[in-house]
C-alpha positions as CSV (number, residue, x, y, z in Angstrom):
1,X,21.6,-4.9,14.0
2,X,22.4,-1.2,13.9
3,X,20.1,1.0,16.1
4,X,19.6,3.4,13.2
5,X,18.6,0.6,10.9
6,X,16.2,-0.7,13.5
7,X,14.6,2.7,13.9
8,X,14.2,3.0,10.1
9,X,12.7,-0.5,10.0
10,X,10.2,0.4,12.7
11,X,9.3,3.6,10.9
12,X,8.6,1.7,7.7
13,X,6.4,-0.8,9.6
14,X,4.4,2.0,11.2
15,X,4.0,3.9,7.9
16,X,2.8,0.8,6.1
17,X,0.3,0.1,8.9
18,X,-1.0,3.6,8.8
19,X,-1.3,3.6,5.0
20,X,-3.0,0.2,5.0
21,X,-5.5,0.9,7.7
22,X,-6.4,4.6,7.4
23,X,-5.7,5.6,3.8
24,X,-6.3,2.3,2.0
25,X,-3.3,2.7,-0.4
26,X,-2.3,0.0,-2.8
27,X,1.1,-1.7,-2.2
28,X,2.5,0.3,-5.2
29,X,1.4,3.6,-3.6
30,X,2.9,2.7,-0.3
31,X,6.2,1.7,-2.0
32,X,6.4,5.0,-3.9
33,X,5.6,7.1,-0.8
34,X,8.4,5.4,1.1
35,X,10.8,5.9,-1.8
36,X,10.0,9.6,-1.9
37,X,11.1,9.8,1.7
38,X,14.5,8.5,0.7
39,X,14.4,5.2,2.4
40,X,16.4,2.2,1.1
41,X,14.6,-0.1,-1.3
42,X,15.8,-3.2,0.5
43,X,14.2,-2.2,3.8
44,X,10.9,-1.2,2.0
45,X,10.7,-4.4,0.0
46,X,11.4,-6.5,3.1
47,X,8.6,-4.9,5.1
48,X,6.1,-5.0,2.2
49,X,6.5,-8.7,1.7
50,X,4.0,-9.3,4.5
51,X,1.4,-7.3,2.6
52,X,2.2,-8.9,-0.7
53,X,1.7,-12.4,0.8
54,X,-1.7,-11.5,2.3
55,X,-4.9,-10.6,0.4
56,X,-4.6,-7.0,1.4
57,X,-5.2,-5.4,-2.0
58,X,-8.2,-7.6,-2.6
59,X,-9.8,-6.5,0.7
60,X,-9.1,-2.8,-0.1
61,X,-10.5,-3.2,-3.6
62,X,-13.6,-4.9,-2.3
63,X,-14.1,-2.2,0.4
64,X,-13.8,0.6,-2.1
65,X,-16.1,-1.1,-4.6
66,X,-18.8,-1.4,-1.9
67,X,-18.3,2.1,-0.6
68,X,-16.8,5.0,-2.5
69,X,-17.1,3.4,-6.0
70,X,-20.5,1.9,-5.7
71,X,-22.1,4.3,-8.2
72,X,-19.2,4.1,-10.7
73,X,-19.6,2.0,-13.8
74,X,-17.1,-0.8,-14.6
75,X,-15.0,1.3,-16.9
76,X,-14.5,4.1,-14.3
77,X,-13.8,1.5,-11.5
78,X,-11.1,-0.1,-13.6
79,X,-9.5,3.3,-14.4
80,X,-9.6,4.3,-10.7
81,X,-7.8,1.1,-9.6
82,X,-5.2,1.3,-12.4
83,X,-4.5,4.9,-11.5
84,X,-4.0,3.9,-7.8
85,X,-1.7,1.0,-8.7
86,X,-3.9,-2.0,-7.9
87,X,-3.3,-5.2,-9.8
88,X,-6.0,-7.4,-11.2
């Protein structure tokens, strides 16, 4: 494995971890942020597979519904999640 490729892969892992833990981004948002940075789609998709296999989006959605979106009605919640790229 090329050292440059290993460095990029490590960066992608760290970026995903940061977005998942601190910012609570959807998988779609993380993917788009990494694409904006000019990274290869193959590396991004390979690293995002772990998040896709877990129930990450469900946990984030639940956390947002019980916190920030608690006072929103169902229509506003649905619009918020669609805007952020969450799937139902």
